N, C-alpha and C positions, 0 to 999 in steps of 0.2 A: 375561709382560706380554705382550697381545694382539697378532695380524697391526699393527696400525696403530699401535700403539708403536714396535713395532720398526722400520719402517719409517722413522719420526718421529727415533727416537735414532740410526738408521744414517746417515739422510742425515746428521744435523745432526755425523757423525764426518766423514761422509765428502767432503761437498758444501766445506765449509769449506779444505781439501787439493788439492780439486779432483780429486778420484777420484769417475769414475763407477761408480753403484752400478747392476746388474743382478739382478732378482729374479730365481732362477732355479723354475720353477712346475712343473716335472713333477710328474705323478702328484696337482695341487695341484687342489682343484675350483674352477669358476667363482666360486662365493662367497669364496672365499678370495683371490682374485686380486682381483678386484671391492673386497675389505676394503682391501687395499694398494693398488688403484689407486685410492680413495677418500681417500686420506691420502696422496695425492701421487704415486705411483710410477707410471712409464710404461713402461719400460723391461723387458720380460721375456725369461728364458731360458727356451728347453726344450730337450728331448735329442729326442725322438722326431718324424720326420715327420708322420703321421697325428695325434697328441695336438696339436702347434702348428696344422695345418690345420683343426680342429675349433673350438679357442677363437681362434681370428683368426675366424672363421668365424661363431661367436657373442658375441664379447666387445667393448668400443668401439672402434673403426676411428683413435683416435689415438694405442693401444700402439703402440709400436714393439720389433718382435719380434725374439730373437736365437734362431739358430740353433748351440745351444753345444756338443750331442753328435755322436759319430760320424753323419757322412752319404755315401750310396752315392749315385754318380752318377743312378743311375735311380731316383733319390724329386726330383732338382732341381727339375726339372720344378713338380712342386706349391707350392713356397713360393717362387717363381720372381715369382712376379708381385707379391709383397707384401713378402718378410723385409726386415730392415732388417741385419743386419750376420747375419755365419757365420764364428764362431770357428774352425772346424775342419776346414777348407781343408790337406788332405795329400796331396796330389799333385796332379803336373799335368793329370791325365786331368780329375779333378776340378773343377779350375780351368774347365779347357776347357768343360764341359758349362755350368758355372756363368755361361760367357760365350754361349755358346750359348741358352741358355732367356733370358737377359737380355734377349737382340738380341729375341727373339721376344716379348718386351716389352716393347719399347722403354726399355729402359733399364736403369743402372748398378748393379750389386749391390757392396757392399762385404764385404771378405772381410780375415779374419788369415788369415796363414798359422801353421798348429797345429806348435810344434816340442818334439820329444820330448826332454823333458827328466828324466823318473823312471829311476828304476831298477828299473822294472817291465815286465814284456812284454806285460802285458795291455793297456798303454797306448799311443795313435794319436801319430800325427806325423812330421812331417819332422827328420830331422837337420840339422846346423850344413851339412856339406857339401851335400846335398842342396838344402838354399835355398841358397846360390848359384848350383850351377849350373844351377838352374829359372830365377833371375832371371836368369841370364847367356844364357839360352836363345832363341833365334827362337823356337819356340813361344812361350815368354810375353810377348815384347814387341808379337807379332802381337795379343795380346788385347785391345781396346779397350772389352768394355760391365762390368772388374771391375775394382775400384778397391781396392790392398791398402789398406786402412788400418793396418794395422803386423801384432801378431804376439800368440801364444797360447800359452801351456805349461802344464801340469799337473804340480803336485811327486808324489812320491813320498809316497803313503798310510803317512808315520811320524809315531813319534812324536820320532825326531830331531830336533830342530829345528836343527840345527847343519847337518844335510845339507838339509833343504827351504829353508834361508839361504839355502847355497849353489848350492842349482840356480833359486833366484829370481835371484843373484846375476849367474850364467853367463849368462841368459835375460836380465834388463836391459842386459849388460855388448855382449853380441849384436845386442839392438835398435840399441843407440845405433851403433854396425859396420854394419848393414844401412841405418841413416838414411844416414848420412855417405855411405859407399860407392855408395849405390842409387838414396835418396829426398830428397839434398840439398836441392832446388828441390823437391821436395813436401809441402806443409804440412798436406797431407792425409795423409801415415804418419804418425800420431802417437798410436797408440791400442796398449799392452804390456798384455795381460789375463791377468793373473794374481792368484790365490787367490782360496779358494773358502771355506765356512763356517769347516773344521777351520783352514784356518792363512792368511786374509787381511791379519792384522795384519803380518804376516813378510812379507808379498808388498808391501802395501805399504812397511813401513820400505824393500824393495829396489826399490824405484821404480815399481811399478805403479799402473796410472793409471784401470782398470780390474778392479772386481772380482765375480768370481760367486755371490752367495750363496742361500741355499736353506733348510736349518736354522735358522740366523740370524734367519730372517725368517719361517719359515710352523710349523717346528717338525719334530720327527722326521718321516720320511717313512711315511706309509701306502702300501704296495703294490697299485695297481692292476690288473688285468688288460689292458694295450693291446692290441693285433694289431704283431708285432713291426714294427720302421721300414720 
């Protein structure tokens, strides 16, 4: 099927169950992105800051750009003027820099706290205890230009569906507890971003309401040589 057909099919699948679809367009051409855009997709996710900025500058301005990859503090300033959601906040230091750059741009930036749930050392994220410590800290409560919209997690890259299911279940349970304990009066804490092309159906079963899909939409990745993030 074409990119447009994939978008229409996935939207039919996700919208009826109130799951938000983020099209992960890393390494994809502007033409591919425009095909998805013309099929009705407006949320796109990128991994690398330079690639994201270049696409923001050359593509329609009603696209809502999400940063889904690891973000270095010294790169925040490049995306602060326009980014819609940062999925990958994994430290207080990064949150403080996002807050600083958001203030400079006179806006509040929406963020998700990335939770480490995978059995892989290469994955980023905060541990459950670290997130609780962060949310309790005076440094966090002083940040006025960020809005924590929810949590994000990446499951282990494995064929073991039972393990993936358990990891997503743990994150959903943790999300519910964090919402009750720290965001009970904040309706804006509403996003649980779990699931990519290989495991999004399991993620949705376990309570995800935002999925990040790349190859399911665009086909297998063709490697392009972008400069380091």
